[in-house]
C-alpha positions as CSV (number, residue, x, y, z in Angstrom):
1,M,-22.2,-17.2,41.4
2,A,-24.6,-14.9,39.7
3,Q,-25.9,-14.7,36.1
4,A,-26.1,-11.2,34.2
5,P,-26.0,-10.1,30.6
6,Y,-22.4,-10.3,29.0
7,G,-20.8,-6.9,29.3
8,T,-22.6,-5.7,32.4
9,W,-20.8,-7.7,35.2
10,K,-19.4,-5.8,38.1
11,S,-15.8,-6.0,38.4
12,P,-13.3,-5.2,41.1
13,I,-10.8,-4.3,38.2
14,T,-11.3,-0.5,38.3
15,A,-9.2,1.9,35.8
16,E,-7.8,3.4,39.2
17,A,-6.5,0.0,40.4
18,I,-4.6,-0.8,37.6
19,T,-3.3,2.5,36.8
20,K,-2.7,4.1,40.4
21,D,1.1,4.1,41.1
22,A,1.4,1.8,38.2
23,N,5.2,1.2,37.5
24,G,6.7,-0.6,34.7
25,I,10.0,-2.1,34.0
26,A,11.3,-0.2,30.9
27,D,14.7,-1.8,30.8
28,L,17.3,-4.3,32.6
29,L,20.8,-3.3,33.3
30,V,23.8,-5.5,34.6
31,D,27.2,-4.1,35.7
32,S,29.5,-5.5,33.5
33,V,32.2,-5.4,36.2
34,T,30.3,-6.5,39.5
35,G,27.6,-8.4,37.9
36,K,25.0,-6.3,40.1
37,V,21.6,-6.0,38.6
38,Y,19.5,-2.7,38.0
39,H,16.5,-1.8,36.0
40,L,14.9,1.1,34.7
41,E,11.6,1.8,36.1
42,R,8.8,3.9,34.3
43,R,6.6,5.6,36.8
44,A,3.0,6.8,35.6
45,S,2.4,8.5,39.0
46,E,5.7,10.7,38.3
47,E,4.7,11.9,35.0
48,G,6.2,8.8,33.3
49,R,9.6,9.5,34.0
50,N,12.3,6.7,34.0
51,V,14.1,6.0,37.2
52,I,17.5,3.6,37.5
53,V,16.9,1.4,40.5
54,D,19.0,-1.0,42.2
55,T,17.1,-4.3,41.7
56,G,18.5,-5.9,44.9
57,T,17.8,-3.0,47.3
58,N,15.1,-1.4,45.4
59,K,16.9,2.0,45.9
60,D,16.7,4.5,43.3
61,V,20.2,5.6,41.8
62,F,19.0,9.1,41.6
63,G,16.6,11.7,43.0
64,A,13.6,13.3,41.8
65,G,14.1,15.8,38.6
66,W,16.2,13.0,36.7
67,N,14.6,11.1,33.8
68,A,16.8,8.1,32.0
69,R,15.0,8.3,28.8
70,T,16.2,8.8,25.2
71,M,14.2,9.6,22.0
72,V,16.7,8.1,19.6
73,Q,14.6,6.8,16.6
74,E,11.6,8.5,18.5
75,Y,10.6,5.2,20.1
76,G,13.8,5.1,22.1
77,G,15.1,2.5,24.3
78,A,18.7,1.6,25.6
79,S,19.1,4.9,27.7
80,A,21.4,3.8,30.5
81,I,24.0,1.5,31.4
82,V,26.1,0.7,34.5
83,H,29.7,-0.1,34.5
84,G,32.0,-0.3,37.6
85,G,29.6,1.2,39.9
86,I,28.8,4.3,37.8
87,A,25.5,4.8,35.8
88,Y,25.7,6.5,32.6
89,F,22.3,7.9,31.5
90,S,20.5,10.0,28.9
91,H,18.5,12.8,30.6
92,H,15.3,13.6,29.1
93,P,14.2,16.1,27.6
94,E,17.8,17.9,27.7
95,G,19.3,14.9,25.8
96,R,22.6,15.1,27.5
97,L,24.5,12.1,29.1
98,Y,25.1,12.0,32.7
99,K,27.1,9.9,35.1
100,V,26.2,9.0,38.8
101,P,27.6,6.7,41.3
102,V,25.0,3.9,42.0
103,D,25.7,4.1,45.8
104,G,24.1,7.7,45.9
105,S,27.3,9.3,47.1
106,A,26.9,12.1,44.5
107,E,24.5,14.0,42.2
108,P,24.6,13.3,38.3
109,E,27.2,15.0,36.6
110,A,26.9,15.9,32.8
111,V,29.8,13.9,30.8
112,T,28.8,15.7,27.2
113,R,29.1,19.5,27.0
114,G,26.5,19.6,23.8
115,E,29.5,20.5,21.3
116,W,31.8,18.7,19.0
117,I,35.4,18.6,19.2
118,V,36.3,19.4,15.6
119,H,38.6,17.1,13.6
120,K,40.0,16.9,9.9
121,N,38.7,13.8,8.4
122,P,37.7,12.2,11.7
123,C,36.4,8.9,10.2
124,R,38.8,6.8,8.9
125,I,36.4,4.3,7.4
126,F,33.8,6.3,5.5
127,S,34.5,9.5,3.4
128,L,32.9,12.4,5.7
129,T,33.1,16.1,5.8
130,D,34.4,17.6,8.8
131,F,32.1,17.6,11.9
132,V,32.0,21.5,12.9
133,Y,29.1,22.0,15.2
134,F,29.0,24.5,18.1
135,A,26.1,24.9,20.5
136,D,25.7,25.1,24.2
137,D,22.4,23.0,24.3
138,A,22.9,21.0,20.9
139,P,20.0,18.8,19.8
140,Y,21.9,15.6,20.3
141,R,20.3,12.2,21.3
142,F,22.3,9.3,22.7
143,A,21.5,5.7,22.9
144,C,23.3,2.0,23.1
145,M,26.2,3.2,25.0
146,E,28.6,0.6,26.2
147,A,32.0,1.3,28.1
148,H,35.4,0.0,26.9
149,P,36.5,-3.0,28.8
150,I,40.1,-1.6,29.4
151,H,39.6,2.2,29.2
152,P,36.3,2.6,30.8
153,Q,36.1,6.2,30.5
154,F,35.4,5.9,26.8
155,L,31.9,5.1,25.8
156,V,30.8,4.1,22.5
157,S,27.2,5.4,21.7
158,V,24.9,5.8,19.0
159,L,24.3,9.8,18.4
160,E,21.4,11.4,16.6
161,D,22.1,14.7,15.5
162,H,19.0,17.0,15.3
163,T,20.6,20.2,14.4
164,V,18.8,20.4,11.2
165,D,15.6,19.0,12.7
166,T,13.9,17.7,9.6
167,P,13.8,13.6,9.2
168,A,15.8,13.5,5.9
169,D,18.6,15.9,7.5
170,I,19.0,14.1,11.0
171,I,22.3,12.5,11.1
172,T,23.1,9.1,12.8
173,S,26.5,8.1,13.7
174,L,28.6,6.2,16.2
175,V,30.9,8.2,18.5
176,I,33.2,7.7,21.4
177,I,32.6,10.1,24.5
178,D,35.5,10.6,26.7
179,T,33.7,11.0,29.9
180,N,36.7,12.5,31.7
181,K,37.3,15.2,29.3
182,K,33.7,15.5,28.3
183,T,34.4,15.4,24.8
184,I,32.6,13.5,21.7
185,H,34.7,12.0,18.9
186,P,32.9,10.7,15.8
187,V,34.2,7.2,14.6
188,L,31.5,6.1,12.1
189,A,29.3,7.8,9.9
190,G,27.8,7.2,6.6
191,A,24.9,4.8,7.1
192,D,21.3,6.1,7.7
193,F,21.2,4.2,11.1
194,Y,23.4,2.5,13.6
195,S,22.7,0.4,16.6
196,Y,24.2,-2.1,19.3
197,P,27.8,-1.3,19.1
198,T,29.8,-3.7,21.3
199,F,33.6,-4.1,22.2
200,S,35.2,-7.5,22.3
201,P,36.2,-8.5,25.8
202,D,39.8,-7.2,25.2
203,G,38.6,-4.0,23.6
204,K,40.6,-4.6,20.4
205,H,37.5,-4.8,18.2
206,L,34.1,-3.1,17.9
207,A,30.9,-4.9,16.2
208,W,27.9,-2.9,15.1
209,Q,24.7,-2.9,13.2
210,Q,23.8,-0.3,10.6
211,W,21.2,-0.1,7.9
212,Y,20.0,2.3,5.2
213,H,16.7,3.6,3.8
214,P,14.3,2.4,2.6
215,D,14.9,-0.7,4.9
216,M,13.7,-1.2,8.3
217,P,16.3,-3.0,10.4
218,W,14.6,-6.4,10.2
219,E,14.5,-6.1,6.5
220,G,18.3,-5.3,5.6
221,S,20.5,-4.8,8.4
222,L,24.3,-5.3,8.2
223,V,26.7,-6.3,10.6
224,Y,30.2,-5.0,10.6
225,V,33.3,-5.4,12.7
226,G,36.4,-3.1,13.0
227,D,39.6,-2.7,14.8
228,V,39.8,-0.5,17.9
229,V,42.8,1.9,17.9
230,L,44.1,4.2,20.9
231,D,45.5,7.1,19.2
232,D,46.5,10.3,21.1
233,D,44.0,9.6,23.9
234,H,41.3,9.3,21.3
235,I,39.6,5.9,20.3
236,Q,39.5,5.4,16.4
237,I,37.9,2.4,14.5
238,N,40.0,1.2,11.5
239,K,39.6,-1.5,9.0
240,A,35.7,-1.8,8.8
241,T,34.9,-5.5,7.7
242,Y,31.4,-6.4,6.4
243,V,30.3,-9.5,8.2
244,A,26.6,-10.2,7.1
245,G,23.3,-8.9,5.8
246,V,22.1,-7.7,2.5
247,Q,20.2,-4.7,1.7
248,E,16.4,-5.1,1.4
249,K,16.9,-9.0,1.3
250,I,18.6,-10.3,4.5
251,S,18.9,-8.9,8.0
252,A,21.8,-9.7,10.3
253,Q,21.4,-8.3,13.8
254,F,22.3,-8.5,17.5
255,A,26.0,-9.0,17.7
256,R,27.1,-10.6,21.1
257,W,30.9,-11.4,21.8
258,I,31.8,-15.1,22.5
259,D,35.4,-14.3,23.0
260,N,38.3,-11.9,21.7
261,D,38.1,-13.4,18.4
262,S,34.1,-14.4,17.6
263,F,30.7,-13.3,18.2
264,V,27.3,-14.5,17.6
265,Y,24.6,-12.6,15.6
266,T,21.2,-13.5,14.1
267,S,20.4,-13.7,10.4
268,D,17.0,-14.6,8.7
269,E,18.8,-15.7,5.7
270,S,16.7,-19.1,6.1
271,D,13.5,-17.0,6.4
272,F,13.6,-17.2,10.2
273,M,15.9,-15.2,12.6
274,N,18.6,-18.1,13.3
275,P,22.1,-17.7,15.4
276,W,25.2,-17.6,13.2
277,K,28.9,-17.2,14.4
278,Y,31.7,-15.1,13.0
279,S,35.5,-15.3,13.5
280,V,37.7,-12.2,13.2
281,S,40.8,-14.1,12.4
282,S,39.4,-16.5,9.8
283,G,36.8,-13.8,8.4
284,K,34.3,-16.4,8.1
285,S,30.6,-16.9,9.3
286,V,29.1,-20.2,9.8
287,P,25.2,-21.3,11.2
288,I,25.4,-22.5,14.5
289,F,22.4,-24.8,13.9
290,P,23.0,-27.8,11.5
291,S,20.0,-27.0,10.0
292,P,17.7,-24.0,9.8
293,V,15.0,-23.9,12.6
294,Q,11.5,-22.5,11.7
295,Q,11.6,-20.1,14.7
296,D,12.6,-16.5,15.2
297,F,15.3,-16.1,17.8
298,G,14.8,-12.4,18.2
299,S,12.3,-9.7,17.6
300,P,12.1,-6.5,15.4
301,T,13.9,-3.6,17.1
302,W,11.3,-1.2,17.5
303,F,12.9,-0.4,21.0
304,L,16.5,-0.2,21.3
305,E,16.8,-2.0,24.7
306,N,15.5,-5.2,23.1
307,F,18.3,-8.0,22.9
308,P,17.4,-11.7,22.4
309,C,20.7,-13.6,23.7
310,T,23.7,-13.7,25.8
311,I,26.7,-15.7,26.6
312,L,27.3,-18.3,29.3
313,D,30.0,-20.9,30.0
314,N,33.0,-18.8,29.1
315,G,31.7,-18.8,25.6
316,R,30.7,-22.2,25.2
317,T,26.8,-21.6,25.4
318,G,24.3,-19.0,24.2
319,L,21.1,-18.2,26.1
320,F,18.6,-17.3,23.5
321,T,14.8,-16.2,23.6
322,G,12.7,-17.9,20.8
323,W,9.2,-17.5,19.3
324,K,7.1,-20.5,19.0
325,D,3.4,-20.6,18.7
326,G,3.1,-16.8,19.8
327,R,4.9,-17.5,23.1
328,N,8.5,-16.4,24.0
329,G,10.6,-19.3,25.2
330,L,14.2,-19.9,26.5
331,Y,16.8,-21.9,24.7
332,L,20.3,-23.1,25.4
333,V,22.6,-23.3,22.2
334,D,25.7,-25.0,22.0
335,L,28.0,-22.5,20.2
336,Q,30.3,-25.0,18.7
337,G,27.2,-26.0,16.7
338,G,24.0,-28.0,17.7
339,M,20.3,-27.6,17.8
340,P,18.8,-25.3,20.5
341,E,17.3,-27.1,23.6
342,E,14.5,-25.4,25.1
343,I,14.3,-24.7,29.0
344,K,11.1,-25.5,30.6
345,S,9.8,-22.0,31.7
346,P,6.7,-20.7,32.9
347,F,7.0,-17.3,31.0
348,T,5.0,-16.5,27.9
349,S,7.0,-13.5,27.1
350,I,10.7,-12.9,27.9
351,G,12.5,-9.4,27.5
352,K,16.3,-8.5,27.4
353,V,18.5,-11.3,28.4
354,L,21.8,-10.3,29.9
355,T,24.7,-12.3,31.5
356,V,25.3,-12.1,35.5
357,S,28.2,-14.6,35.6
358,R,29.6,-16.3,32.5
359,D,31.4,-18.6,34.8
360,N,28.5,-19.8,36.9
361,S,26.0,-19.9,33.9
362,S,23.7,-17.4,35.4
363,A,21.6,-14.8,33.4
364,V,18.9,-12.4,34.1
365,F,15.9,-11.4,32.1
366,I,12.5,-9.6,32.0
367,G,9.7,-12.3,32.3
368,E,6.0,-12.1,31.9
369,K,3.5,-14.7,32.5
370,A,-0.3,-15.2,31.5
371,T,-1.3,-14.8,35.2
372,E,1.4,-12.5,36.4
373,G,2.9,-9.0,35.4
374,T,6.4,-8.3,34.6
375,S,9.2,-9.6,36.8
376,I,12.9,-9.6,36.6
377,V,14.1,-13.0,37.0
378,Q,17.6,-14.7,37.4
379,W,18.2,-18.0,35.9
380,T,21.0,-20.2,37.0
381,R,22.2,-23.4,35.2
382,T,22.3,-26.5,37.3
383,S,22.9,-29.3,34.7
384,G,21.8,-29.7,31.1
385,V,18.8,-27.4,30.2
386,H,17.9,-27.5,34.1
387,G,18.2,-24.6,36.2
388,R,16.8,-22.5,39.1
389,F,14.5,-19.4,38.7
390,D,15.0,-16.8,41.2
391,V,12.6,-13.7,41.1
392,L,14.8,-10.5,42.1
393,K,12.0,-8.3,41.6
394,A,8.4,-9.7,41.6
395,A,5.5,-8.5,39.6
396,E,3.5,-5.5,40.7
397,M,0.3,-6.7,42.6
398,V,-2.9,-5.1,41.6
399,T,-4.8,-4.3,44.8
400,V,-8.4,-3.0,45.6
401,G,-8.6,-1.7,49.2
402,G,-5.3,-3.0,50.0
403,V,-6.2,-6.7,49.0
404,P,-4.5,-8.2,46.1
405,L,-6.9,-9.4,43.2
406,S,-7.3,-13.0,43.2
407,V,-5.8,-15.0,40.2
408,D,-9.2,-16.3,39.7
409,I,-10.3,-13.2,37.9
410,I,-7.6,-13.4,35.1
411,S,-8.8,-14.8,31.9
412,P,-6.1,-16.9,30.3
413,P,-4.9,-16.6,26.8
414,Q,-6.4,-19.1,24.2
415,P,-4.5,-19.3,21.1
416,I,-6.3,-20.2,18.0
417,N,-4.8,-20.8,14.7
418,L,-7.3,-19.9,12.0
419,T,-7.1,-21.0,8.5
420,L,-7.6,-18.2,5.9
421,P,-9.0,-19.0,2.4
422,E,-5.6,-19.3,0.7
423,N,-4.6,-21.9,3.3
424,I,-2.4,-19.4,5.4
425,T,-2.7,-19.8,9.4
426,L,-3.8,-16.6,11.0
427,P,-2.8,-16.8,14.7
428,V,-5.4,-15.1,17.1
429,V,-5.5,-15.1,20.7
430,Y,-9.1,-15.4,22.5
431,Y,-9.7,-14.3,26.2
432,A,-13.2,-15.4,27.2
433,P,-15.4,-13.5,29.8
434,R,-14.2,-14.4,33.2
435,N,-15.2,-13.3,36.7
436,P,-15.5,-15.7,39.8
437,E,-18.9,-13.8,40.7
438,Y,-20.4,-14.8,37.6
439,W,-20.9,-18.1,35.7
440,S,-22.8,-16.8,32.6
441,S,-25.3,-14.6,30.9
442,N,-29.0,-14.9,32.0
443,I,-30.0,-14.5,28.5
444,P,-30.5,-17.9,27.0
445,G,-28.0,-18.2,24.1
446,E,-26.3,-14.9,24.4
447,K,-22.6,-14.6,23.1
448,P,-20.5,-11.9,24.7
449,P,-19.5,-8.7,23.1
450,C,-16.0,-8.6,22.0
451,V,-13.1,-6.2,21.8
452,L,-10.9,-7.1,18.8
453,N,-7.4,-5.5,19.2
454,V,-5.1,-4.8,16.2
455,H,-1.5,-4.5,17.4
456,G,0.8,-1.6,16.1
457,G,4.0,-1.6,14.3
458,P,2.5,-3.1,11.8
459,T,5.6,-5.3,12.2
460,H,5.0,-6.2,15.8
461,L,3.1,-9.1,17.6
462,T,0.8,-9.2,20.4
463,T,2.3,-11.5,23.1
464,Q,0.1,-13.7,25.6
465,A,1.5,-12.1,28.7
466,L,-0.9,-10.6,31.3
467,N,-2.4,-7.2,30.4
468,W,-4.7,-5.7,33.0
469,D,-6.4,-3.6,30.4
470,K,-7.6,-6.8,28.7
471,Q,-8.7,-8.1,32.2
472,F,-10.5,-4.8,32.8
473,F,-12.9,-5.8,30.0
474,T,-13.0,-9.6,30.3
475,S,-13.9,-9.3,34.1
476,R,-16.9,-7.2,32.9
477,G,-18.1,-10.1,30.8
478,W,-16.5,-9.1,27.4
479,A,-14.5,-11.3,25.1
480,W,-11.3,-10.0,24.0
481,V,-9.5,-11.0,20.7
482,D,-5.8,-10.3,19.8
483,V,-5.0,-10.8,15.9
484,N,-1.5,-11.3,14.6
485,Y,-2.4,-10.4,11.1
486,G,-0.2,-10.8,8.0
487,G,2.8,-8.6,8.8
488,S,3.3,-9.5,12.3
489,S,6.6,-10.7,13.7
490,G,7.5,-14.1,15.4
491,Y,6.2,-16.1,12.4
492,G,9.1,-15.7,9.9
493,R,10.1,-13.2,7.3
494,K,7.5,-14.6,4.7
495,F,4.8,-13.9,7.0
496,I,6.0,-10.3,7.6
497,E,6.2,-9.9,3.9
498,R,2.5,-10.7,3.3
499,L,1.8,-7.0,4.1
500,R,4.3,-5.7,1.6
501,G,2.6,-3.4,-0.7
502,K,-1.0,-4.4,1.0
503,W,-1.0,-2.5,4.1
504,G,-4.7,-1.5,4.5
505,I,-5.5,-4.6,2.7
506,V,-4.2,-7.7,4.2
507,D,-4.2,-6.4,8.0
508,V,-8.0,-5.3,7.2
509,E,-9.1,-8.6,5.7
510,D,-7.3,-10.5,8.4
511,S,-9.1,-8.6,11.1
512,I,-12.3,-9.0,9.6
513,F,-11.9,-12.7,9.0
514,A,-10.9,-13.3,12.5
515,A,-14.1,-11.3,13.8
516,K,-16.3,-13.5,11.5
517,A,-14.6,-16.7,12.1
518,L,-14.8,-16.7,15.8
519,S,-18.7,-15.5,15.7
520,T,-19.5,-18.5,13.5
521,A,-19.4,-22.2,13.7
522,P,-17.3,-24.1,14.7
523,Y,-16.3,-21.5,17.2
524,N,-19.2,-19.4,18.2
525,L,-17.4,-17.6,20.8
526,I,-18.5,-14.1,20.1
527,D,-21.6,-12.0,19.2
528,P,-21.2,-11.0,15.4
529,N,-23.1,-7.9,16.0
530,R,-21.1,-6.5,18.9
531,V,-17.5,-6.7,17.9
532,M,-15.5,-3.4,18.6
533,I,-12.2,-2.8,16.7
534,R,-9.5,-0.8,18.4
535,G,-5.8,-0.3,17.7
536,M,-2.8,1.9,18.4
537,S,-0.7,3.7,15.8
538,A,-0.3,1.3,13.0
539,G,-3.2,-0.5,14.5
540,G,-5.1,2.6,14.7
541,Y,-4.8,2.8,10.9
542,T,-6.0,-0.6,10.4
543,T,-9.0,0.2,12.7
544,L,-9.6,3.4,10.8
545,A,-9.3,1.5,7.4
546,S,-11.4,-1.4,8.7
547,I,-14.5,0.7,8.8
548,S,-13.8,2.9,5.7
549,L,-12.2,0.9,3.0
550,P,-14.2,-2.5,2.6
551,A,-17.2,-3.0,0.8
552,D,-18.9,-4.4,4.0
553,K,-18.8,-1.9,6.6
554,S,-21.2,-3.5,9.1
555,V,-18.7,-6.0,10.6
556,F,-17.7,-3.8,13.6
557,A,-20.2,-2.1,15.8
558,G,-17.7,0.5,17.1
559,A,-14.2,1.4,16.8
560,T,-11.4,3.2,19.0
561,S,-8.4,4.6,17.0
562,F,-5.4,5.4,19.3
563,F,-3.2,7.9,17.4
564,G,-4.1,6.1,14.3
565,I,-3.0,7.3,10.6
566,C,-5.8,8.6,8.2
567,D,-3.8,10.4,5.5
568,L,-1.1,8.5,4.3
569,K,0.6,11.2,2.3
570,K,0.4,13.4,5.1
571,C,2.1,10.8,7.4
572,T,5.0,10.9,4.9
573,E,5.5,14.7,5.6
574,T,5.4,14.5,9.3
575,I,6.9,10.9,10.0
576,H,10.2,10.7,11.7
577,K,13.6,9.4,10.4
578,Y,13.3,6.0,11.6
579,E,10.0,5.3,9.4
580,L,10.6,7.8,6.9
581,R,10.6,5.6,3.9
582,Y,8.7,2.6,5.8
583,L,5.5,3.4,3.8
584,E,7.1,2.8,0.3
585,K,7.4,-0.8,1.3
586,L,3.9,-1.1,3.0
587,I,2.2,0.7,0.0
588,G,4.3,-0.4,-2.9
589,G,6.1,2.7,-3.8
590,T,6.5,6.3,-3.2
591,F,3.7,8.9,-3.2
592,E,5.3,10.2,-6.4
593,E,5.2,6.5,-8.1
594,V,1.6,5.8,-6.9
595,P,-0.4,8.6,-5.7
596,H,-3.5,6.9,-6.5
597,I,-2.8,3.9,-4.0
598,Y,-2.0,6.7,-1.1
599,K,-5.3,8.1,-1.7
600,S,-7.3,5.1,-2.0
601,Q,-5.8,3.5,1.0
602,S,-6.2,6.6,3.2
603,P,-9.3,6.4,5.3
604,L,-9.4,10.3,5.5
605,F,-10.8,10.2,1.8
606,H,-13.4,7.6,2.6
607,A,-14.6,9.3,6.1
608,D,-18.0,10.0,4.4
609,K,-18.6,6.2,4.3
610,I,-17.8,5.6,7.9
611,V,-21.0,4.6,9.6
612,T,-19.5,2.8,12.6
613,P,-19.3,5.0,15.9
614,L,-15.8,6.1,16.3
615,L,-13.7,7.2,19.3
616,I,-10.4,9.0,18.6
617,L,-7.7,9.2,21.3
618,Q,-4.6,11.1,20.7
619,G,-1.4,12.7,22.4
620,E,-0.9,16.4,21.9
621,I,2.7,16.0,21.5
622,D,2.9,12.8,19.5
623,M,5.8,13.2,17.2
624,V,5.1,9.9,15.3
625,V,1.6,10.2,14.2
626,T,0.9,13.9,14.6
627,Q,-2.4,15.5,16.1
628,D,-3.5,16.6,12.7
629,Q,-4.2,13.2,11.6
630,A,-6.7,13.1,14.7
631,D,-8.2,16.3,14.0
632,M,-8.7,15.7,10.3
633,I,-10.6,12.2,10.5
634,Y,-12.6,13.8,13.5
635,K,-13.7,16.7,11.3
636,S,-14.5,14.6,8.3
637,V,-16.6,12.1,10.0
638,K,-18.2,14.8,12.0
639,S,-19.1,16.9,9.0
640,G,-20.5,13.8,7.2
641,G,-22.9,13.2,10.1
642,G,-21.1,10.3,11.6
643,V,-20.9,9.5,15.4
644,V,-17.3,10.5,16.5
645,D,-15.9,11.3,19.7
646,I,-12.4,12.8,20.3
647,K,-10.1,13.3,23.3
648,I,-6.4,15.0,23.0
649,Y,-4.4,14.2,25.9
650,P,-2.1,17.1,27.0
651,N,1.8,16.4,27.2
652,E,1.3,13.0,26.0
653,G,3.3,11.5,23.1
654,H,3.0,8.1,21.2
655,G,1.4,6.3,24.1
656,W,0.5,7.3,27.6
657,R,3.1,7.7,30.2
658,K,1.0,9.6,32.7
659,E,-1.3,7.9,35.3
660,S,-4.1,10.4,34.5
661,S,-4.1,9.7,31.0
662,L,-4.0,5.9,31.5
663,K,-7.0,6.0,33.9
664,D,-9.0,8.4,31.6
665,S,-8.2,6.3,28.5
666,L,-9.6,3.1,29.8
667,E,-12.7,4.5,31.3
668,R,-13.4,6.6,28.2
669,E,-13.0,3.5,25.9
670,L,-15.4,1.2,27.9
671,G,-17.9,4.1,28.4
672,F,-17.9,4.8,24.6
673,Y,-18.7,0.9,23.8
674,E,-21.4,0.9,26.7
675,K,-23.1,3.6,25.1
676,V,-23.0,2.3,21.6
677,L,-24.3,-0.9,22.6
678,K,-26.6,0.4,25.2
679,L,-25.4,-1.8,27.9
680,K,-26.1,0.8,30.4
681,A,-28.8,3.3,30.7
């Protein structure tokens, strides 16, 4: 083992090695009739298209040219289902729904034609003007489909209508699609958003989630249930009944049917997202836990494919994911009432959970470990909380010259709970420099340079799952720190609301505090003069704010903003419908109410004070944070004499999907830091 200055170690983890033919698991699907498992695979080497794959045989369900992706709420998710041997999917960028036999016996066939069937007063629940739209290629987006269990030719779906494509005029509704007649029938409208419609096993009831501006779904989402009526070969929804949730105060989400009469859902009434149970016949909801548990059993729905629970044992037991100390675990819950029982699991992050067999207590999920990538795993209960984990699709191995990288090069996550001056816990995760070819620096007393990562959202969190981008740096002698600042999810509603009215303040203060705390006693883990801050989207805003707004602008030696916001008012003019009024909560009012705060908290108007070298990376067709944000901050810093560089990635949106972009972004970021710190000649 050699010695060399931190940040200069030679590493086998190249940008090409971790991006070449990189495939990601975008979603997990189970045929609700056969129990067969499928997944959605995101392929960077194929321009980022999503492919439905038979998990058992690893065969594609459709060929080249098809892309199972939706842009509902811009972030998308829940773009495909499989039912009775037929896959239904939204084809991107066209937007229409298609069906295809999963055995490959036919090509995909459109099941929506792009036009509405016109009805008088089509919605019996909400007062609504007539739907009268005609277009051969109507700008409709579909997500969250589910087949009716008795009449599977009918799909319920979220529909986002972009006929008038300005955020305030986009219409979201629930519709029924007759896949035989290729018609669309509206059944629910009036709320600003809908998600997760789900039929009872007998098909007689539909539960769904809806919410209104200015809420995000984790702030005040509502759960409803209605009667399903088959009328003249059309499905209608009658007698909508409110179940749970209070606008701006309590979020109710994720309905999952137990039997024909009852379903579970989550509510954060107690501050944390805990499961509740509702009975249609009694019209009553009760908490499942005898007393509230201070854990979130679910996550904010940034992506619609996320679902935190499923039903086992013919409705007697629920299988939930739950957050604890920044890790995502599996829990069995007696649906008749009882405290959650944790299943011993090697996974640090667990994605979508789906039932394979209610009779045999078997479920599948997307699992990630600290030392392995993403796998598809089946868990089968044997007794009590004990069960068997079977890997259906193993994590992709990173190879160099055909040889898989050794696990010895992986730097494991080290969670640290810092204590803020106001006696609030600030969770961070530290990754030390690690490379089996080196044991330390040859410079006495040297501490490593550090990449401090600020996650996006801002109501998101950084998990402790293996991320090769982090290992790209730690294997070169860098430290890496993830900051789950105030506003992050997984720690209860009150922790999320620390950011309310204080975006650009709390997140910035927490990031600076983490950098200072970890570089001083008792930690002394990183070099205080060589900390680089970086972040994507909302994390990009925090990055820009951290080098422009505070009085002390010397904390960070360099910064990278990935599609970050620099002008808050401009953001409100271009942001999509999903987050159209999100800033009102984060900033503390509309621009008309508090124009001075929108200006004072916008990095653009403090760009002349930026002395930290800055790298800006931006997607050309980003519809969430548009390119003009990157252009404005670049020109302002440049004109003020600051050190700044910019790269616009063609045909990339809000995050990179293409192999070439992923590779260039990693190499460009590392090269920028090395130049700033003079680590290489």
